[in-house]
C-alpha positions in Angstrom: 101.4 104.6 87.4 99.1 107.4 88.3 98.8 110.4 86.0 98.6 113.5 86.2 95.0 113.7 84.1 93.2 111.8 87.0 93.2 114.6 89.1 91.6 118.2 89.0 93.6 120.8 90.8 93.5 121.1 94.6 91.9 117.8 94.3 95.5 116.0 94.8 97.7 116.6 96.8 101.6 114.7 96.7 104.0 116.0 99.0 107.7 113.7 98.5 111.2 114.4 99.3 112.4 116.7 96.6 116.5 116.1 96.4 117.9 112.0 96.1 121.0 113.5 98.8 121.0 115.7 101.7 121.8 119.3 101.1 124.6 120.3 102.5 126.1 123.8 103.8 128.5 125.2 105.6 126.5 127.7 108.5 122.5 124.8 109.1 124.0 121.9 108.7 122.2 118.8 106.4 119.6 118.6 105.4 116.1 117.3 103.2 113.4 119.5 101.1 109.8 118.1 101.2 107.7 119.6 98.5 104.4 120.1 98.3 102.8 119.6 94.6 99.5 119.7 93.1 98.9 117.0 91.7 96.5 117.9 88.5 98.9 121.0 87.5 102.6 119.3 88.6 103.0 123.1 90.5 104.8 122.7 93.6 103.6 124.8 96.4 105.7 124.8 98.5 108.6 122.9 100.2 109.3 122.4 104.1 112.8 121.1 104.9 113.8 118.7 107.7 117.3 118.4 109.5 119.2 115.3 107.8 119.7 113.3 111.2 115.2 113.7 111.7 113.8 111.6 110.0 110.8 113.6 109.3 109.8 117.7 109.6 108.6 119.1 112.7 105.0 120.0 113.3 105.9 123.7 112.8 106.9 123.0 109.0 104.6 120.9 108.1 101.8 123.0 109.4 103.5 125.7 107.8 104.0 123.5 105.2 100.4 122.7 104.8 99.5 126.6 105.1 101.9 127.5 102.0 99.6 124.3 100.4 96.5 126.3 101.5 97.5 129.7 100.7 97.4 129.7 96.9 93.7 128.4 96.3 91.8 129.2 100.4 91.2 125.5 100.6 93.1 122.6 101.4 92.6 119.4 99.3 90.6 116.7 99.9 93.4 114.3 100.2 97.0 114.3 100.1 98.8 111.4 98.5 102.4 110.3 100.3 105.1 107.9 99.2 105.1 104.4 101.2 108.6 104.9 102.6 108.2 108.3 103.7 107.7 109.4 107.4 105.2 111.3 108.0 103.1 111.0 110.7 103.9 114.6 112.0 102.4 115.2 108.8 99.3 113.7 108.3 98.1 114.0 111.8 98.5 118.2 110.7 96.8 116.7 107.5 94.2 115.4 109.1 93.6 118.2 111.7 92.6 119.7 108.6 90.4 116.9 107.4 92.3 116.1 105.0 92.4 112.1 104.0 95.7 110.0 103.9 97.0 108.0 100.8 100.3 105.9 100.7 101.7 105.0 97.1 104.7 103.0 95.9 107.5 105.9 94.7 107.5 104.1 91.4 103.4 105.0 91.1 104.2 108.9 91.6 107.3 108.6 89.3 106.2 110.5 86.9 105.7 113.2 89.6 108.6 112.9 91.8 110.8 112.7 88.6 110.4 115.4 86.7 110.5 117.6 89.8 114.0 115.4 90.6 115.2 116.1 88.0 114.6 120.3 87.7 115.4 120.2 91.4 118.9 119.0 90.6 118.8 120.7 87.5 118.1 123.8 88.9 120.3 123.2 92.0 123.7 121.7 90.3 126.8 120.1 91.5 127.7 122.7 94.2 127.4 123.7 97.5 124.9 125.7 99.0 126.3 128.5 101.8 
């Protein structure tokens, strides 16, 4: 299992789906949230939104998410880790075009990172419906 102490700040980011079930909105429909986290600090750098009827971030959302991450330290990481099952062809292309290596890991290897982030998100969101 990977652990934050194995990384240096801004060396490795992790991209993953933050929500466990689609977020339902009256106005914009259902969507999922892709979070970008610094592996060393577990700081959420930014989030991108994906309509639940699509598999992954659009080119525009992927580019925007990477720019949000870049803006924190004015540099990209050496690598981004993605869960094996996550559809991320667009994010992968955008990352590689910025010189970022992509690494895939089993989600269970990322549990320390993902579990706490998802729990915090669940608590923040509550059981209510977003308007």
